[in-house]
Short mmCIF file of the C-alpha atoms (twelve columns), coordinates in Angstrom:
data_MODEL
# 
_entry.id   MODEL 
# 
loop_
_atom_site.group_PDB 
_atom_site.id 
_atom_site.type_symbol 
_atom_site.label_atom_id 
_atom_site.label_alt_id 
_atom_site.label_comp_id 
_atom_site.label_asym_id 
_atom_site.label_seq_id 
_atom_site.Cartn_x 
_atom_site.Cartn_y 
_atom_site.Cartn_z 
_atom_site.pdbx_PDB_model_num 
ATOM 1  C CA . UNK A 1  128.570 107.456 98.450  1 
ATOM 2  C CA . UNK A 2  124.801 108.483 98.894  1 
ATOM 3  C CA . UNK A 3  124.749 110.423 95.770  1 
ATOM 4  C CA . UNK A 4  121.991 108.215 94.440  1 
ATOM 5  C CA . UNK A 5  119.596 109.467 97.170  1 
ATOM 6  C CA . UNK A 6  120.012 113.146 95.869  1 
ATOM 7  C CA . UNK A 7  118.938 112.299 92.528  1 
ATOM 8  C CA . UNK A 8  115.241 112.370 93.362  1 
ATOM 9  C CA . UNK A 9  115.413 116.085 94.454  1 
ATOM 10 C CA . UNK A 10 116.689 117.179 90.891  1 
ATOM 11 C CA . UNK A 11 113.165 116.604 89.751  1 
ATOM 12 C CA . UNK A 12 111.085 118.322 92.143  1 
ATOM 13 C CA . UNK A 13 109.254 121.280 91.316  1 
ATOM 14 C CA . UNK A 14 108.968 124.405 93.424  1 
ATOM 15 C CA . UNK A 15 107.147 127.086 92.194  1 
ATOM 16 C CA . UNK A 16 108.133 130.687 92.215  1 
ATOM 17 C CA . UNK A 17 104.533 131.910 92.642  1 
ATOM 18 C CA . UNK A 18 103.563 130.589 95.988  1 
ATOM 19 C CA . UNK A 19 99.722  131.084 95.089  1 
ATOM 20 C CA . UNK A 20 100.031 127.748 93.362  1 
ATOM 21 C CA . UNK A 21 100.284 126.041 96.727  1 
ATOM 22 C CA . UNK A 22 96.815  127.283 97.648  1 
ATOM 23 C CA . UNK A 23 94.670  124.435 96.047  1 
ATOM 24 C CA . UNK A 24 97.120  121.768 97.351  1 
ATOM 25 C CA . UNK A 25 96.648  123.144 101.018 1 
ATOM 26 C CA . UNK A 26 92.896  123.401 100.570 1 
ATOM 27 C CA . UNK A 27 92.837  119.656 99.341  1 
ATOM 28 C CA . UNK A 28 95.126  118.480 102.269 1 
ATOM 29 C CA . UNK A 29 92.756  120.232 104.799 1 
ATOM 30 C CA . UNK A 30 89.803  118.518 103.362 1 
ATOM 31 C CA . UNK A 31 91.336  115.212 103.262 1 
ATOM 32 C CA . UNK A 32 92.427  115.668 106.790 1 
ATOM 33 C CA . UNK A 33 88.988  116.502 107.942 1 
ATOM 34 C CA . UNK A 34 87.429  113.725 106.105 1 
ATOM 35 C CA . UNK A 35 89.978  111.344 107.398 1 
ATOM 36 C CA . UNK A 36 89.125  112.446 111.080 1 
ATOM 37 C CA . UNK A 37 85.316  111.965 110.430 1 
ATOM 38 C CA . UNK A 38 85.817  108.610 109.078 1 
ATOM 39 C CA . UNK A 39 88.242  107.604 111.981 1 
ATOM 40 C CA . UNK A 40 85.430  108.922 114.370 1 
ATOM 41 C CA . UNK A 41 82.825  106.922 112.686 1 
ATOM 42 C CA . UNK A 42 84.728  103.811 112.576 1 
ATOM 43 C CA . UNK A 43 85.540  104.084 116.168 1 
ATOM 44 C CA . UNK A 44 81.819  104.626 117.082 1 
ATOM 45 C CA . UNK A 45 80.724  101.810 114.962 1 
ATOM 46 C CA . UNK A 46 83.393  99.529  116.532 1 
ATOM 47 C CA . UNK A 47 82.207  100.331 119.993 1 
ATOM 48 C CA . UNK A 48 78.468  99.494  119.111 1 
ATOM 49 C CA . UNK A 49 79.653  96.205  117.461 1 
ATOM 50 C CA . UNK A 50 81.655  95.393  120.500 1 
ATOM 51 C CA . UNK A 51 78.508  95.750  122.694 1 
ATOM 52 C CA . UNK A 52 76.412  93.669  120.337 1 
ATOM 53 C CA . UNK A 53 78.984  90.982  120.307 1 
ATOM 54 C CA . UNK A 54 79.201  91.241  124.315 1 
ATOM 55 C CA . UNK A 55 75.446  91.073  124.343 1 
ATOM 56 C CA . UNK A 56 75.273  88.085  122.026 1 
ATOM 57 C CA . UNK A 57 78.153  86.290  124.113 1 
ATOM 58 C CA . UNK A 58 76.218  86.840  127.291 1 
ATOM 59 C CA . UNK A 59 72.923  85.386  125.938 1 
ATOM 60 C CA . UNK A 60 74.973  82.289  124.510 1 
ATOM 61 C CA . UNK A 61 76.722  81.787  127.850 1 
ATOM 62 C CA . UNK A 62 73.255  82.078  129.634 1 
ATOM 63 C CA . UNK A 63 71.672  79.595  127.530 1 
ATOM 64 C CA . UNK A 64 74.795  77.107  127.980 1 
ATOM 65 C CA . UNK A 65 74.629  77.781  131.708 1 
ATOM 66 C CA . UNK A 66 70.750  76.869  131.687 1 
ATOM 67 C CA . UNK A 67 71.343  73.777  129.505 1 
ATOM 68 C CA . UNK A 68 73.927  72.439  131.768 1 
ATOM 69 C CA . UNK A 69 71.474  72.972  134.879 1 
ATOM 70 C CA . UNK A 70 68.807  70.783  133.303 1 
# 
């Protein structure tokens, strides 16, 4: 019934010499570290942009309030 799902595993390559995994593991670690740095950078930038937007919104609301009082 689910025979078609097993066909993908026939073409996988699992090397006998496990040292062939070393470059792949190094690449994976580097990419994970890079992803963590990018995520943290985006989070900080988003927080700064939100603070700037809040400041701009406050200035606009203050200007509207002053305009309505006149």
